C-alpha positions as CSV (number, residue, x, y, z in Angstrom):
1,X,-13.7,-8.4,-67.3
2,X,-14.0,-8.9,-63.6
3,X,-11.6,-11.7,-63.9
4,X,-9.1,-9.5,-65.8
5,X,-9.2,-6.8,-63.1
6,X,-8.8,-9.5,-60.4
7,X,-5.7,-10.9,-62.1
8,X,-4.3,-7.4,-62.6
9,X,-4.8,-6.7,-58.9
10,X,-3.0,-9.9,-57.9
11,X,-0.2,-9.0,-60.3
12,X,0.1,-5.6,-58.7
13,X,0.2,-7.0,-55.2
14,X,2.9,-9.5,-56.2
15,X,4.9,-6.7,-57.9
16,X,4.7,-4.6,-54.7
17,X,5.8,-7.5,-52.6
18,X,8.8,-8.0,-54.8
19,X,9.9,-4.4,-54.6
20,X,9.6,-4.5,-50.8
21,X,11.9,-7.6,-50.6
22,X,14.5,-5.9,-52.8
23,X,14.5,-2.9,-50.6
24,X,15.0,-5.0,-47.5
25,X,17.9,-6.8,-49.0
26,X,19.6,-3.5,-50.0
27,X,19.1,-2.3,-46.4
28,X,20.6,-5.5,-45.0
29,X,23.7,-5.1,-47.3
30,X,24.3,-1.6,-46.0
31,X,24.6,-2.7,-42.4
32,X,27.9,-4.7,-42.9
33,X,29.2,-1.7,-44.8
34,X,28.6,0.4,-41.7
35,X,30.0,-2.3,-39.4
36,X,33.2,-2.4,-41.5
37,X,33.7,1.2,-40.5
38,X,33.2,0.4,-36.8
39,X,36.5,-1.1,-35.9
40,X,38.1,2.4,-36.3
41,X,35.9,3.5,-33.4
42,X,37.2,0.9,-30.9
43,X,40.8,1.4,-32.2
44,X,40.8,5.0,-30.8
45,X,40.4,4.0,-27.2
46,X,43.0,1.2,-27.8
47,X,45.4,3.8,-29.2
48,X,44.7,6.0,-26.1
49,X,45.3,2.9,-24.0
50,X,48.7,2.5,-25.7
51,X,49.3,6.2,-25.2
52,X,48.5,5.8,-21.5
53,X,50.7,2.8,-21.3
54,X,53.4,4.8,-22.9
55,X,52.7,7.6,-20.5
56,X,53.0,5.1,-17.6
57,X,56.2,3.8,-18.9
58,X,57.4,7.4,-19.3
59,X,56.6,8.0,-15.7
60,X,58.4,4.8,-14.7
61,X,61.3,5.8,-16.8
62,X,61.2,9.3,-15.3
63,X,61.1,7.7,-11.8
64,X,64.0,5.4,-12.7
65,X,65.8,8.4,-14.1
66,X,65.2,10.4,-10.9
67,X,66.3,7.3,-8.9
68,X,69.4,7.0,-11.1
69,X,70.1,10.7,-10.7
70,X,69.8,10.4,-6.9
71,X,72.1,7.4,-6.9
72,X,74.5,9.3,-9.2
73,X,74.4,12.2,-6.7
74,X,75.1,9.8,-3.8
75,X,77.9,8.2,-5.8
76,X,79.2,11.7,-6.6
77,X,79.1,12.6,-3.0
78,X,80.9,9.4,-2.1
79,X,83.4,10.2,-4.8
80,X,83.7,13.7,-3.5
81,X,84.6,12.4,0.0
82,X,86.8,9.9,-1.6
83,X,88.2,12.2,-4.2
84,X,90.6,12.7,-1.6
85,X,91.2,8.9,-1.5
86,X,89.8,7.3,-4.5
87,X,90.6,6.4,-8.1
88,X,90.5,10.0,-9.2
89,X,93.7,11.9,-8.4
90,X,93.2,15.4,-7.2
91,X,95.7,18.1,-6.5
92,X,96.0,19.3,-2.9
93,X,95.3,23.0,-2.3
94,X,97.8,23.7,0.5
95,X,101.0,21.7,-0.2
96,X,102.9,23.7,2.4
97,X,100.5,22.8,5.3
98,X,102.1,20.6,8.0
99,X,99.1,18.3,8.0
100,X,98.8,18.0,4.2
101,X,97.5,14.6,3.1
102,X,99.3,13.2,0.1
103,X,98.6,9.7,-1.1
104,X,97.7,7.8,-4.3
105,X,94.7,9.9,-5.0
106,X,96.0,13.3,-3.7
107,X,99.0,14.6,-5.4
108,X,101.2,17.7,-5.0
109,X,101.0,20.5,-7.5
110,X,103.3,20.2,-10.5
111,X,106.7,21.6,-9.8
112,X,106.1,21.8,-6.1
113,X,109.2,22.0,-3.9
114,X,109.3,23.0,-0.2
115,X,111.0,26.4,0.3
116,X,112.5,25.7,3.7
117,X,114.5,22.5,3.3
118,X,117.4,22.0,5.7
119,X,119.6,19.1,6.8
120,X,118.8,17.9,10.3
121,X,121.7,17.3,12.7
122,X,121.1,13.5,13.1
123,X,123.0,10.4,12.2
124,X,123.0,9.2,8.6
125,X,124.6,6.1,7.1
126,X,126.6,8.3,4.7
127,X,128.5,11.6,5.1
128,X,128.2,13.3,1.7
129,X,125.4,15.7,1.0
130,X,122.3,14.2,-0.7
131,X,118.9,15.7,-1.2
132,X,117.3,12.9,0.8
133,X,119.1,14.2,3.9
134,X,116.8,17.2,3.9
135,X,113.5,18.0,5.6
136,X,111.4,21.1,6.1
137,X,112.8,23.2,8.9
138,X,110.1,22.5,11.6
139,X,110.2,18.8,10.8
140,X,114.0,18.7,10.9
141,X,114.1,20.4,14.3
142,X,111.5,17.9,15.6
143,X,113.5,15.0,14.3
144,X,116.6,16.3,16.1
145,X,114.6,16.3,19.3
146,X,113.3,12.8,18.6
147,X,116.9,11.5,18.1
148,X,118.0,13.1,21.3
149,X,115.0,11.5,23.2
150,X,115.8,8.1,21.7
151,X,119.5,8.4,22.7
152,X,118.6,9.2,26.2
153,X,116.6,5.9,26.3
154,X,119.6,4.0,24.9
155,X,118.2,3.8,21.4
156,X,120.5,4.6,18.4
157,X,118.5,5.7,15.4
158,X,119.7,6.3,11.8
159,X,118.0,8.6,9.3
160,X,117.9,6.9,5.9
161,X,115.8,9.0,3.5
162,X,113.9,12.2,3.7
163,X,113.1,14.7,1.0
164,X,112.8,13.4,-2.6
165,X,112.3,15.6,-5.6
166,X,109.7,14.7,-8.3
167,X,112.5,13.6,-10.6
168,X,114.1,11.3,-8.0
169,X,110.8,9.7,-7.0
170,X,110.2,9.0,-10.6
171,X,113.5,7.2,-10.9
172,X,112.8,5.2,-7.7
173,X,109.3,4.2,-8.8
174,X,110.4,3.1,-12.3
175,X,113.3,1.2,-10.9
176,X,111.0,-0.6,-8.4
177,X,108.6,-1.5,-11.2
178,X,111.5,-2.8,-13.3
179,X,112.9,-5.0,-10.5
180,X,109.7,-6.2,-8.7
181,X,106.7,-5.5,-11.1
182,X,104.1,-2.8,-10.9
183,X,101.8,-4.5,-8.4
184,X,104.6,-4.9,-5.8
185,X,105.9,-1.4,-6.6
186,X,102.5,0.2,-5.9
187,X,102.5,-1.4,-2.4
188,X,105.7,0.2,-1.3
189,X,106.6,3.0,-3.8
190,X,104.6,6.1,-4.7
191,X,104.2,7.4,-8.2
192,X,106.0,10.8,-8.7
193,X,103.9,13.6,-7.4
194,X,102.1,11.4,-4.9
195,X,104.9,10.7,-2.5
196,X,105.0,12.1,1.1
197,X,108.8,12.4,0.7
198,X,108.3,15.2,-1.7
199,X,106.5,17.3,1.0
200,X,109.8,17.4,3.0
201,X,107.8,16.2,6.1
202,X,108.8,12.5,6.0
203,X,111.9,10.5,7.0
204,X,112.6,6.8,6.8
205,X,114.4,5.6,9.9
206,X,116.6,2.5,10.4
207,X,119.3,1.2,12.7
208,X,122.4,-0.8,12.9
209,X,120.4,-3.7,14.4
210,X,118.2,-3.6,11.2
211,X,121.4,-3.7,9.1
212,X,120.4,-0.2,7.9
213,X,117.6,-1.8,5.9
214,X,114.0,-0.6,5.5
215,X,111.7,-3.6,6.0
216,X,108.9,-4.7,8.2
217,X,111.2,-6.6,10.5
218,X,112.3,-3.3,11.8
219,X,109.4,-3.4,14.3
220,X,111.1,-6.4,15.9
221,X,114.1,-4.3,16.8
222,X,114.4,-2.1,19.9
223,X,114.6,1.0,17.7
224,X,111.5,0.1,15.7
225,X,109.5,-0.5,18.9
226,X,110.7,2.7,20.5
227,X,109.5,4.7,17.4
228,X,106.1,3.0,17.6
229,X,105.7,4.0,21.2
230,X,107.3,7.4,21.3
231,X,107.3,9.1,17.9
232,X,104.0,10.9,18.6
233,X,105.6,12.7,21.5
234,X,107.8,14.6,19.0
235,X,105.0,15.3,16.5
236,X,105.6,12.2,14.2
237,X,103.3,9.4,13.3
238,X,104.0,6.0,11.8
239,X,102.4,7.0,8.5
240,X,101.5,3.5,7.2
241,X,100.5,1.4,10.2
242,X,99.8,-2.3,10.2
243,X,96.4,-3.5,9.0
244,X,95.5,-0.2,7.4
245,X,96.7,-0.7,3.8
246,X,93.1,-0.5,2.5
247,X,93.0,3.1,3.8
248,X,96.5,4.3,3.2
249,X,97.1,2.4,0.0
250,X,100.5,1.1,1.2
251,X,101.7,-2.0,3.1
252,X,102.9,-1.6,6.7
253,X,106.0,0.5,7.0
254,X,107.2,0.8,10.6
255,X,110.2,2.8,9.4
256,X,108.3,5.7,7.7
257,X,107.8,8.7,10.0
258,X,105.7,11.6,9.0
259,X,105.7,15.0,10.8
260,X,102.3,16.5,11.5
261,X,102.8,18.4,14.8
262,X,102.5,17.2,18.4
263,X,98.8,17.7,19.0
264,X,97.6,15.9,15.8
265,X,100.3,13.2,16.3
266,X,99.1,12.5,19.9
267,X,95.5,12.2,18.9
268,X,96.2,10.0,15.9
269,X,98.4,7.7,18.1
270,X,95.8,7.6,20.8
271,X,93.0,6.7,18.5
272,X,95.2,4.3,16.4
273,X,94.2,6.1,13.2
274,X,95.7,6.9,9.9
275,X,96.1,10.4,8.6
276,X,93.3,9.7,6.2
277,X,91.0,8.6,9.1
278,X,92.0,11.6,11.2
279,X,90.7,14.0,8.4
280,X,87.9,11.8,7.3
281,X,89.4,11.1,3.9
282,X,88.3,7.5,3.3
283,X,88.9,5.5,0.1
């Protein structure tokens, strides 16, 4: 009987040991299950890291945007100072001003026509009336004085072309393009609305020595040189001086006089400036 109880005791011990081992195995299997859920925990800071990175990129983009905005403002300011001489064409506010600046980027108002046009009493190469004989009153009177001064110095000037209406400038420009091409035309001929001749303040001058032509060789004549030296004394400037085409937009024209008044003309001549430079209207 003792032996029976002994065997039963051993059997119970073995049974208890077996249950304990099964419980441990079950516990060990639960650990990987818990570990499988762990990757979600480290993914959160990684997602926050991506969010921070996105935030940093957002700041960089914001900084770049602010930089671009600043550059755009600077470019806008540059365009603002060059609106008056840039690719954008603006309409001048005071077309009747004696110092109005008209060029490729500054045009006259639509339908503009000076209200005080007269024919100056100077020599022309033709006798019949033509609109191009006209200038505004003050400019015409100044031109008469200039011609008198030249004659006193033994210089015989001829007035070739003054005021041009919008319609006539349009015909001249289109004809120039047809004959010489647009690139050449843009160097010497203004598009309608952007010509100084329409202001009534300009006059092209020639001479018998220049065969009444308008070309750069005019400066080689006595008449051309006299104008270069003395036009400012009467309130005129050589509107398109040599070496300034990047500012004026036109090639050298020693024959093209523009009336601005004696004081501005004297200062522009002394400083060897263009009208654009005088008023700070750079391209």
